[in-house]
N, C-alpha and C positions, 0 to 999 in steps of 0.2 A: 515846585510846580508839578501838577499832574496832568498827563494827558490820557485819555481813553480811546483815542482814535489813530494811534501810530504816529503821534505828532504833528496832524493837521492842526490841532489847537490844543491850548494849555490853559489851565487855571491854577490860580494859587491856593495852596493847601498848608496855612501856616498858623491856624487856631493853635494858641499854647507855645508856639516855637518862637522864641525871641528873635530879634531882628539882628541876627548876627551871620557871619561866614556858614555856610554850610559846605563842609568840604567832603564829603561822603554819604552816599546813602544806600543802606542794602536793605534786601527783602528776606523774608523767613521763606524758604522754599516749601515748608511744609503746610505753610498757612499765609498766602500773599497779602492779606490784609494786615500784616504784621510787618512793621518797617523800622529801622534805625537810623538816625541821622546823626552824623559825628560834625560837630560844630566848634566854634571858636569858643563854646561855654560847656563843652563835654557832650554826653550822649543823650539823645531824646527819642521817645518810643511812641509809635501810632499802632492801635490794634484795630484801626478802623479804616484802613486803605488811606491816611494823610489827613481824615476830617478832622483830628484834634491829636495834640503831641503833649507829652508828659516827660519830666526830667527823670533819667534813670542813671543817677551818679553816685550812689552810695559806695564808697570805698575806691572811687577814681578821683585821681589827682586832679586838683583844680586847675585844668589845662585844656587847650584845644586838641580835638580828634580828627586827625588827618586821615585816617585808614580804619576800615572795618573788616572782618571777614566773619561768616557763620559757617558752623559745621553742618554740612547738609544732611547728614546721618542723624544728627543731634541737634535741632536749630535752637535748643536753649543755651548751646554752648557758642558762645560769641568772642571775639577778640578785638580790641581797640587799639589803634596805636597812636601815641600822643607827642605833643610837640616838644615836650621837656621831661617826660618821665617814661618813656620807653613803651612797653606793652602790659596791658592789662587783659584780665579774663574773667569772663561771668560765665557760670553754668546753670544760672537760673534765669535766662531772658533778661539780663540787666538789671535784676534785682539787687545784685551786689557785685563787686567787682574786686579782683586782687591783683597784685602786681607779678607778673612774671618776666622777670630780666635776668635772670642768672645766665653770665655770658654774654649777654647784650650790652656791649660796651659804647654804643651811640644811643643817647637819648630820645633823638628826633626822628620818629619813625614815619615814613612818608606814604609806604603801601605795604599791604600785606594779602598772603593768597594761602588757600589752604588745598591740598593736594584731595582732590575728589575720592580717590580711590582708599586713601588712608588718611584720614581726618587728624591723626596725630601727627601728622609732618605738616609744617608750616613753613612760610618764606616772609622775611620782613627785609623792605628796602629802607634805608636810612639816609640820611642828609650829612653834608660835609659842613663844618666852619672852621674858624681857626683853633678849635679844642679837641674837635673829633674828625675822623675818618670817614666819609661815607662809603657804605659796602652793603654787601647782601648776607645777611643772616638766616640760620635754618635750624629748625627745631624738629626731633622726630619722636618727641613725648610731649605733646600738647601744650609747649611753651615751658615747661619745667626748667630747661636748659637750651641754650642756644650756641651755636659755633658760625664762625665767619667761613663763606663758601665764595672766594674772590679769585681762586686759581685762574690764570689766563686773562685775566681782565686787563692786566697792567702792560700787556706786551701789545696793545692796540694804540696806534697814533692819537695822541691826545687825551687818552684815558688813562687815570690812575685811581688809586684807591678812595682818591678824594671824591670822586664823581658821584653827585646825589642820585639814587635810585628812584624815580618817580611812580613806578608802575610795574606789576608784575603779573604774569598771566601763565595759567597751566594748561597744557594741553589734556582735554577731559578724556580723550582716547588712547592717550600715552603719556601718564603724569610724570614720567622722567623727563618728558621736554617741555622746559620751562624758558620764558621768555621776559627780559627786563627791559623798561625804557629808562633811558638816563638823561642828565642834563649835561649836555657837552660831550667832548669825546666821540665815542665811537656810536653813540646814540641807542641803538638796539642790540642787546646780546642774546644768545641762544645756548642753552645748555641742553644735551641729549642723555644726561646722566644724574640729573638729579640735583645740578650744582656742581658738580667735582669739577666741572670745567665749562669754560664758555668761549664762546667764538663771536665775532661781529658780523652782522649781518644788515648790511645797510645800502647796498645797491638799490637807487631810485629813489632814495631818500636824500631831501634836500634842505635839511635844517639838521642843528646838531641838538636840539633840546626835543 
């Protein structure tokens, strides 16, 4: 759905978009008429403000896409986090994709964020199940490799490496400051050193999701 009046009213913009779950929508910062939708059937792209959509899934595993992120300095570069196949990267506006999962040991990616001051730096939040431990991963080379950045999360009541990381936000004025929202446990965590360590910040929050 799209609004042009700040949410006062909405209209459906689904031509070419299959009737499936839309998990995430991102806008090209250099050309706001261009959008990408992550769905249960992969990625769809619109170049006319949502008036019509087309599939852009060449090289992308046939799986749902839960998270997307665009490099603001080079908007043809974007990343897709999938439900069972990790992270994929496109450098040509979605025309083709390649897997970028070296070191990413959890294949279900729920959230992605790019450092606005250094777009080679990314964060990925992952899911937990009986086979994998949900955690936060970081890449400093555009997804070529990833490492876990979980230090400090386990010391807070109710939180362990198993906690799914549903959302990530980076402070645009101080990109070393990162926030993550989790499912269960301490709920919100903050890092002021690019993920090297984390602390729970939950005063006033009355839900654990």
